[in-house]
C-alpha positions in Angstrom: 100.6 -113.6 4.9 99.0 -116.8 3.7 99.7 -119.1 0.8 98.3 -116.8 -2.0 100.1 -113.8 -0.6 103.4 -115.5 -0.4 103.0 -117.0 -3.9 102.3 -113.5 -5.3 105.2 -112.1 -3.4 107.6 -114.7 -4.9 106.3 -113.9 -8.4 106.4 -110.1 -8.1 109.5 -109.6 -6.1 111.8 -112.4 -7.2 110.4 -113.2 -10.7 110.3 -116.9 -9.7 107.5 -119.4 -10.0 106.4 -120.8 -6.6 104.9 -123.9 -8.3 108.4 -125.3 -9.1 108.0 -128.8 -7.6 110.0 -129.3 -4.4 111.4 -125.7 -4.1 111.0 -124.4 -0.6 110.8 -120.6 -0.2 111.6 -119.3 3.3 110.6 -115.9 4.8 111.5 -114.3 8.1 109.6 -111.4 9.7 111.0 -108.3 11.5 111.2 -110.0 14.9 113.4 -112.7 13.3 112.3 -115.4 15.7 109.9 -117.1 13.2 110.2 -118.4 9.7 107.4 -119.1 7.2 108.0 -121.6 4.4 106.1 -122.2 1.2 106.6 -125.4 -0.8 104.7 -126.8 -3.7 104.3 -130.5 -4.5 102.2 -132.0 -7.2 99.0 -131.8 -5.1 99.3 -128.2 -3.9 101.0 -125.9 -1.5 102.2 -126.5 2.1 102.7 -123.6 4.4 105.3 -124.1 7.2 105.8 -122.1 10.3 108.7 -122.4 12.7 109.4 -120.2 15.8 112.4 -120.3 18.1 111.7 -119.5 21.7 115.1 -118.1 22.8 117.0 -116.2 20.2 116.7 -114.6 16.7 117.8 -115.6 13.3 120.5 -113.6 11.5 118.4 -113.3 8.3 119.3 -111.6 5.0 117.9 -108.1 4.8 118.0 -107.7 1.0 118.1 -109.8 -2.1 121.9 -109.5 -2.3 122.2 -111.4 1.0 119.7 -114.1 0.1 121.0 -117.5 -0.7 120.1 -121.1 -1.6 120.4 -123.6 1.2 121.2 -127.3 0.8 119.3 -129.9 2.7 121.9 -130.1 5.5 121.9 -126.3 6.0 118.1 -126.2 6.1 118.0 -129.0 8.7 120.6 -127.2 10.8 118.5 -124.0 10.6 115.3 -125.8 11.7 117.2 -127.5 14.6 118.4 -124.1 15.8 122.0 -124.5 14.8 124.0 -121.7 13.2 124.5 -121.6 9.4 127.4 -119.1 9.3 126.2 -117.6 12.5 122.5 -117.7 11.6 121.2 -117.4 15.1 122.1 -114.8 17.7 120.9 -115.4 21.2 119.3 -112.5 23.1 121.1 -111.3 26.2 119.1 -112.0 29.4 118.8 -109.1 31.8 
């Protein structure tokens, strides 16, 4: 899903406005090894994509589990560190 699709998803499913300056919205797919982010600044949208190579994110599966992250938690997440156990490593066979 691209910028327009994510912006529409935010509006329709969360009733939030994706053009709030400086608000980063994060999404994780079914494989849970990659994250997309959408952020708006005064000039337009930036689409971010982050994939970890060895492991999966423990990601909220519904709106009740969703939460706001502070900057430190976001940086830990992007560096691959656990936020309350946010990454589970796959067992190697």
